[in-house]
C-alpha positions in Angstrom: 186.8 24.4 197.2 188.6 21.2 196.2 186.9 19.4 193.4 188.3 16.1 194.1 186.6 15.6 197.5 183.6 13.6 198.5 181.3 16.8 198.0 182.3 17.1 194.3 179.9 16.5 191.8 180.1 13.3 189.6 180.8 13.4 186.1 177.5 12.9 184.1 179.2 10.1 182.0 181.6 7.3 182.6 184.2 7.7 179.6 184.8 4.2 179.0 180.9 3.5 178.8 180.4 6.3 176.5 183.2 5.0 174.2 181.8 1.6 174.1 178.3 3.1 173.3 179.8 4.8 170.3 181.5 2.0 169.2 178.4 -0.2 169.4 176.2 2.6 167.7 178.4 2.6 164.8 178.8 -1.0 164.1 175.2 -1.6 165.1 173.3 1.2 163.6 175.4 3.6 161.4 177.4 1.1 159.4 174.2 -1.1 158.5 172.7 2.1 157.6 175.2 3.5 155.1 175.9 -0.2 153.6 171.9 -0.4 153.2 171.7 3.0 151.4 174.9 2.1 149.1 173.1 -1.2 148.1 169.7 0.4 147.4 171.7 3.1 145.3 173.8 0.7 143.5 171.0 -1.5 142.7 168.8 1.3 141.6 171.6 2.6 139.2 172.1 -1.2 137.8 168.4 -1.7 137.2 168.1 1.6 135.4 171.2 1.2 133.5 170.3 -2.3 132.6 168.4 -3.7 129.5 165.0 -2.9 129.2 164.1 -6.8 128.2 165.2 -7.8 132.0 162.7 -5.2 133.3 159.8 -7.5 133.7 162.1 -9.9 135.5 163.2 -7.3 137.8 159.7 -6.3 138.5 158.8 -9.8 139.3 161.7 -10.1 141.7 160.7 -6.7 143.4 157.2 -7.8 143.8 158.0 -11.0 145.7 160.2 -8.9 147.9 157.7 -6.7 148.6 155.0 -9.7 149.2 157.4 -11.6 151.6 157.0 -9.1 154.8 153.1 -9.1 154.7 153.2 -12.9 154.1 155.1 -13.2 157.3 152.9 -10.7 159.1 149.8 -12.4 157.7 151.0 -15.9 158.9 151.6 -14.4 162.4 148.2 -12.7 162.5 146.5 -16.0 161.6 148.4 -17.9 164.3 147.6 -15.5 167.0 143.7 -15.6 165.8 144.1 -19.7 165.8 145.4 -19.1 169.6 142.5 -16.8 170.6 140.0 -19.0 168.9 141.4 -21.9 170.9 141.4 -19.9 174.2 137.6 -19.1 173.6 136.7 -22.3 173.2 138.3 -23.5 176.3 136.9 -20.6 178.0 133.2 -21.5 176.8 133.8 -25.1 178.0 134.7 -23.9 181.5 132.6 -20.9 182.0 129.2 -22.7 183.0 130.6 -24.6 185.8 132.8 -21.6 187.0 129.5 -19.2 186.8 127.4 -21.7 188.7 130.3 -21.9 191.4 130.6 -18.1 191.5 126.8 -17.7 191.6 126.5 -20.2 194.7 129.4 -18.1 196.3 127.6 -15.0 195.8 124.4 -16.3 197.0 126.0 -17.4 200.3 127.8 -14.0 200.7 123.9 -12.4 199.8 122.6 -14.4 202.7 125.3 -13.5 205.2 124.8 -9.7 204.4 121.1 -9.9 204.6 121.4 -11.6 208.1 124.2 -9.1 209.3 121.9 -6.2 207.7 118.8 -7.5 209.6 120.3 -7.7 212.9 122.0 -4.2 212.6 118.5 -2.7 211.7 116.7 -4.7 214.3 117.1 -2.3 217.2 116.1 0.8 215.1 112.9 -1.1 213.9 111.9 -2.2 217.2 112.3 1.5 218.5 110.2 2.9 215.6 107.4 0.2 216.2 107.2 1.0 219.8 107.1 4.7 219.1 104.2 4.0 216.4 102.4 1.9 219.0 102.6 4.5 221.5 101.5 7.1 219.1 98.5 5.0 218.0 97.7 4.2 221.7 97.9 8.1 222.5 95.6 9.2 219.6 93.0 6.5 220.5 92.9 7.5 224.1 92.6 11.1 222.9 89.9 10.2 220.4 87.6 8.6 222.8 88.3 11.1 225.5 
């Protein structure tokens, strides 16, 4: 069979797209990761070989760098909480009128359903009532008899 015909299976990946993907992975993931590791190792060697008198200053700087991400996360969480509080206050103000409107609508639905149900059951009730009357009349006539 000819593999260049229309029935040939297409290649799994486009070579140009795959090459561009590899290029982007190198520049966006691999290179920054390698540079970060080299920087971390270099800073570790520099700090460990440095004078011990500067250790307190390096410890303070490290502490600041450890606190900054948590500070940013805390500010975001506080902002989200403020937004949620604002929305809850707005909801509390709108809830009574919306609930009353919903209550009125549900009362109308209840009345309509009740009327439809009563009309649907009416023939059955009349038949059962007539049957009960006939049985009562029959039992009365047989009792006197």
